[in-house]
DRENDO-1510 file (C-alpha; in Angstrom, 1 decimal, always signed):
<recs>
REC; n; res; u; v; w
REC; 1; MET; +1.4; -68.4; -37.2 .
REC; 2; SER; +5.0; -69.2; -38.0 .
REC; 3; GLY; +7.0; -66.6; -39.8 .
REC; 4; ALA; +4.6; -63.8; -39.1 .
REC; 5; GLY; +5.5; -60.8; -36.9 .
REC; 6; PRO; +3.3; -57.9; -35.6 .
REC; 7; ALA; +2.3; -55.4; -38.1 .
REC; 8; SER; +3.4; -51.8; -37.5 .
REC; 9; PRO; +0.9; -49.1; -38.2 .
REC; 10; GLY; +1.7; -46.5; -40.8 .
REC; 11; ARG; +1.2; -42.8; -40.6 .
REC; 12; GLY; -2.6; -43.2; -41.0 .
REC; 13; GLY; -2.7; -45.9; -38.3 .
REC; 14; SER; -3.5; -48.7; -40.8 .
REC; 15; ALA; -1.8; -52.1; -40.4 .
REC; 16; LEU; +0.7; -53.2; -43.0 .
REC; 17; PRO; +0.2; -56.8; -44.3 .
REC; 18; LEU; +2.5; -59.4; -42.9 .
REC; 19; PRO; +4.7; -61.4; -45.2 .
REC; 20; LEU; +3.1; -64.7; -46.2 .
REC; 21; PRO; +4.7; -68.0; -45.3 .
REC; 22; LEU; +6.8; -69.5; -48.1 .
REC; 23; SER; +5.9; -73.1; -47.7 .
REC; 24; LEU; +2.4; -74.3; -47.0 .
REC; 25; SER; +1.8; -78.0; -46.9 .
REC; 26; LEU; -1.6; -77.8; -48.5 .
REC; 27; PRO; -2.6; -80.1; -51.4 .
REC; 28; GLY; -3.2; -78.6; -54.7 .
REC; 29; ASP; -1.6; -75.7; -56.6 .
REC; 30; ARG; +0.6; -73.5; -54.6 .
REC; 31; ARG; -0.2; -70.4; -56.5 .
REC; 32; ARG; -3.8; -70.8; -55.8 .
REC; 33; ASP; -3.4; -71.6; -52.1 .
REC; 34; VAL; -1.1; -68.6; -51.3 .
REC; 35; PRO; -3.8; -66.0; -52.0 .
REC; 36; ALA; -6.3; -68.1; -50.0 .
REC; 37; ALA; -3.9; -68.2; -47.0 .
REC; 38; GLY; -3.2; -64.5; -47.4 .
REC; 39; ALA; -6.9; -63.9; -47.3 .
REC; 40; LEU; -7.1; -65.8; -44.0 .
REC; 41; LEU; -4.4; -63.8; -42.4 .
REC; 42; GLN; -5.7; -60.4; -43.5 .
REC; 43; PRO; -8.3; -60.1; -40.7 .
REC; 44; VAL; -5.8; -61.2; -38.1 .
REC; 45; ILE; -3.3; -58.6; -39.4 .
REC; 46; LYS; -6.0; -56.0; -39.4 .
REC; 47; ASP; -7.0; -56.8; -35.8 .
REC; 48; VAL; -3.3; -56.7; -34.6 .
REC; 49; GLY; -2.9; -53.3; -36.3 .
REC; 50; GLU; -6.1; -52.0; -34.6 .
REC; 51; ILE; -4.9; -53.3; -31.2 .
REC; 52; TYR; -1.5; -51.7; -31.7 .
REC; 53; ALA; -3.2; -48.4; -32.8 .
REC; 54; ARG; -5.5; -48.4; -29.7 .
REC; 55; LEU; -2.8; -49.3; -27.2 .
REC; 56; LEU; +0.2; -47.3; -28.5 .
REC; 57; ASP; -1.1; -44.6; -30.8 .
REC; 58; HIS; -2.5; -41.7; -28.7 .
REC; 59; ARG; -3.2; -39.3; -31.5 .
REC; 60; PRO; -6.8; -40.1; -31.9 .
REC; 61; VAL; -7.4; -39.6; -28.1 .
REC; 62; ILE; -5.5; -36.3; -28.2 .
REC; 63; GLN; -7.5; -35.2; -31.2 .
REC; 64; GLY; -10.7; -36.1; -29.5 .
REC; 65; GLU; -9.7; -34.1; -26.4 .
REC; 66; ILE; -8.8; -31.1; -28.6 .
REC; 67; ARG; -12.2; -31.3; -30.4 .
REC; 68; TYR; -14.0; -31.5; -27.0 .
REC; 69; PHE; -12.0; -28.5; -25.7 .
REC; 70; VAL; -12.8; -26.5; -28.9 .
REC; 71; LYS; -16.5; -27.5; -28.6 .
REC; 72; GLU; -16.7; -26.5; -24.9 .
REC; 73; PHE; -15.0; -23.1; -25.3 .
REC; 74; GLU; -16.3; -22.0; -28.7 .
REC; 75; GLU; -19.6; -23.7; -29.3 .
REC; 76; LYS; -21.2; -24.2; -25.9 .
REC; 77; ARG; -20.0; -20.9; -24.4 .
REC; 78; GLY; -21.3; -19.0; -27.4 .
REC; 79; LEU; -18.3; -16.8; -27.6 .
REC; 80; ARG; -19.2; -15.0; -24.4 .
REC; 81; GLU; -15.6; -13.7; -23.9 .
REC; 82; LEU; -15.7; -12.2; -27.4 .
REC; 83; ARG; -18.9; -10.4; -26.6 .
REC; 84; VAL; -17.5; -9.2; -23.3 .
REC; 85; LEU; -14.4; -7.9; -25.0 .
REC; 86; GLU; -16.5; -6.2; -27.7 .
REC; 87; ASN; -18.6; -4.5; -24.9 .
REC; 88; LEU; -15.4; -3.4; -23.1 .
REC; 89; LYS; -14.0; -2.0; -26.4 .
REC; 90; LYS; -17.2; -0.1; -27.0 .
REC; 91; THR; -17.2; +1.3; -23.4 .
REC; 92; ILE; -13.6; +2.3; -23.6 .
REC; 93; PHE; -14.2; +4.0; -27.0 .
REC; 94; GLU; -17.2; +5.9; -25.6 .
REC; 95; THR; -15.1; +6.9; -22.6 .
REC; 96; ASN; -12.2; +8.1; -24.6 .
REC; 97; GLU; -14.4; +10.0; -27.1 .
REC; 98; SER; -17.0; +11.7; -24.9 .
REC; 99; ILE; -16.6; +11.1; -21.1 .
REC; 100; LEU; -12.9; +11.8; -20.8 .
REC; 101; PRO; -13.0; +15.2; -22.5 .
REC; 102; LYS; -15.9; +16.3; -20.4 .
REC; 103; CYS; -14.1; +15.2; -17.3 .
REC; 104; GLU; -11.0; +17.0; -18.3 .
REC; 105; GLN; -12.9; +20.2; -19.0 .
REC; 106; SER; -14.8; +20.0; -15.8 .
REC; 107; MET; -11.6; +19.2; -13.9 .
REC; 108; HIS; -9.8; +22.2; -15.3 .
REC; 109; HIS; -12.7; +24.5; -14.6 .
REC; 110; ASN; -13.2; +23.2; -11.0 .
REC; 111; LEU; -9.5; +23.1; -10.3 .
REC; 112; ASN; -9.1; +26.7; -11.4 .
REC; 113; GLU; -11.9; +27.7; -9.0 .
REC; 114; VAL; -10.5; +25.6; -6.2 .
REC; 115; LEU; -7.0; +27.1; -6.8 .
REC; 116; GLN; -8.4; +30.6; -6.6 .
REC; 117; ARG; -10.2; +29.8; -3.3 .
REC; 118; VAL; -7.1; +28.2; -1.9 .
REC; 119; GLN; -5.1; +31.3; -2.8 .
REC; 120; ALA; -7.7; +33.6; -1.2 .
REC; 121; ALA; -7.7; +31.4; +1.9 .
REC; 122; ASN; -3.9; +31.6; +2.0 .
REC; 123; ASP; -4.0; +35.4; +1.8 .
REC; 124; VAL; -6.6; +35.6; +4.6 .
REC; 125; ILE; -4.5; +33.2; +6.8 .
REC; 126; ARG; -1.3; +35.1; +6.1 .
REC; 127; LYS; -3.0; +38.4; +7.1 .
REC; 128; LEU; -4.3; +36.7; +10.3 .
REC; 129; GLN; -0.9; +35.4; +11.1 .
REC; 130; GLU; +0.7; +38.9; +10.6 .
REC; 131; LYS; -2.0; +40.5; +12.8 .
REC; 132; GLU; -1.5; +37.8; +15.5 .
REC; 133; HIS; +2.3; +38.3; +15.2 .
REC; 134; GLU; +1.9; +42.1; +15.6 .
REC; 135; GLN; -0.4; +41.6; +18.6 .
REC; 136; ARG; +2.1; +39.2; +20.2 .
REC; 137; LYS; +4.8; +41.7; +19.6 .
REC; 138; VAL; +2.8; +44.5; +21.2 .
REC; 139; GLN; +1.9; +42.2; +24.2 .
REC; 140; ALA; +5.6; +41.2; +24.5 .
REC; 141; ASP; +6.6; +44.9; +24.4 .
REC; 142; LYS; +4.0; +45.6; +27.1 .
REC; 143; LEU; +5.2; +42.7; +29.2 .
REC; 144; MET; +8.8; +43.9; +28.8 .
REC; 145; ALA; +7.8; +47.5; +29.8 .
REC; 146; GLY; +5.8; +46.2; +32.7 .
REC; 147; GLU; +8.7; +44.0; +33.8 .
REC; 148; GLU; +11.2; +46.9; +33.5 .
REC; 149; LYS; +8.7; +49.0; +35.5 .
REC; 150; ARG; +8.4; +46.3; +38.2 .
REC; 151; VAL; +12.2; +45.9; +38.3 .
REC; 152; ALA; +12.6; +49.7; +38.8 .
REC; 153; GLN; +9.8; +49.7; +41.4 .
REC; 154; ARG; +11.4; +46.8; +43.2 .
REC; 155; GLU; +14.8; +48.5; +43.2 .
REC; 156; ALA; +13.3; +51.7; +44.4 .
REC; 157; PHE; +11.4; +49.7; +47.1 .
REC; 158; LEU; +14.5; +47.9; +48.2 .
REC; 159; LYS; +16.4; +51.3; +48.4 .
REC; 160; GLU; +13.6; +52.8; +50.4 .
REC; 161; GLN; +13.5; +49.8; +52.7 .
REC; 162; GLN; +17.2; +50.0; +53.1 .
REC; 163; SER; +17.1; +53.6; +54.0 .
REC; 164; LYS; +14.1; +53.0; +56.4 .
REC; 165; ARG; +16.0; +50.1; +58.0 .
REC; 166; GLU; +19.0; +52.4; +58.4 .
REC; 167; GLU; +16.7; +55.0; +59.9 .
REC; 168; VAL; +15.1; +52.5; +62.2 .
REC; 169; ASP; +18.5; +51.1; +63.1 .
REC; 170; GLU; +19.7; +54.6; +63.9 .
REC; 171; GLU; +16.6; +55.4; +66.0 .
REC; 172; HIS; +17.1; +52.1; +67.8 .
REC; 173; ARG; +20.7; +52.8; +68.5 .
REC; 174; LYS; +19.8; +56.3; +69.8 .
REC; 175; ALA; +17.0; +54.8; +71.9 .
REC; 176; MET; +19.4; +52.2; +73.3 .
REC; 177; GLU; +21.9; +54.9; +74.1 .
REC; 178; ARG; +19.1; +57.0; +75.8 .
REC; 179; LEU; +18.1; +53.9; +77.7 .
REC; 180; LYS; +21.6; +53.1; +78.7 .
REC; 181; GLU; +22.0; +56.7; +80.0 .
REC; 182; GLN; +18.7; +56.5; +81.7 .
REC; 183; TYR; +19.6; +53.2; +83.4 .
REC; 184; SER; +23.0; +54.5; +84.4 .
REC; 185; GLU; +21.4; +57.5; +86.0 .
REC; 186; MET; +18.9; +55.2; +87.7 .
REC; 187; GLU; +21.7; +53.1; +89.0 .
REC; 188; LYS; +23.5; +56.1; +90.3 .
REC; 189; GLU; +20.3; +57.2; +92.1 .
REC; 190; LEU; +19.8; +53.7; +93.4 .
REC; 191; ALA; +23.4; +53.7; +94.6 .
REC; 192; LYS; +22.6; +56.8; +96.6 .
REC; 193; TYR; +19.7; +55.1; +98.3 .
REC; 194; ILE; +21.6; +51.9; +99.0 .
REC; 195; SER; +24.3; +53.7; +100.9 .
REC; 196; PHE; +21.8; +54.8; +103.5 .
</recs>
């Protein structure tokens, strides 16, 4: 095949015909032989175009993959996602229209009741705290009065003990003086007897 190059596919992937050789050494009329030679090359050119399209043109493969993808996700799955989304939309609409207002009304009613109960409990607790505070204050006052009384009693006891100690010391001193006098008299009497 001299003078013929590979055919480049067009946009549709069909092969363009190759230029025919200018000089063929076939006997007979050249005009008649050229179309016959062109007719022989047409299948070869077509095969080369198909080979090129299969090896280098990936559009048919990509289009096939796209068709397969669409078939898998739209036809086989039966638009499950769309049905799920419709069900979700319906559920959300029902929730917004009927359930949410009922919940809000119930919440306001119950929260008002709970708030009143909490306020009542706070009042009771505050009264209990005040009563306990007063009781502690009374107990603290009693403890202070008792402490002051004990301090006064202790001071009185210490003064009494001091005075008794002084009395005992005084009695002891007097007794010691009496004993000294008695012993000195006894020594004098003994001294009389020793002189004999």
